[in-house]
Steps between C-alpha positions, in 0.01 A plus 500: 500500500162538334419372149346813346818624329638300209858614574492309831423165333755305300495158335623255762374706799313313775157651552152461651219531247121491518339273243180614322298233682640614837433872460198500734680316780842659444671162527865543388711256296880492517713450194781606268430749218532352147336780297379856559160536336408863587667744262427820699752622759236517774174316577293574814402129550854367437704408193366183330759223470526130400683284749740214402219251580270673249268674745401861414414771752577845627805559723414602854850487645854441378670263744845464353644707213747361246832678509639599163844355571387146586618273219 
C-alpha cells in the first residue's frame, strides 16, 4: 500500500520511508511509525512520519498495518 494517504498509516504500522538525505537516491529505510507529522489527508510525495528510532521521512510503502483489535 502506498504512503500518500494519511488514512492508510497508523501509529505502530511498519513502513518504508525515504529520509531527506536519501531523496536523490531513493534509498528506503524500514521502521515502525511513532508520530504522523503531515496533517493533510493526502500528500503526493508521501505522508511525513517519525519512526520509533527518531528518523523522519516520507512513507513510500506500508508493509504491515496495525489492526485495531490487537491489544
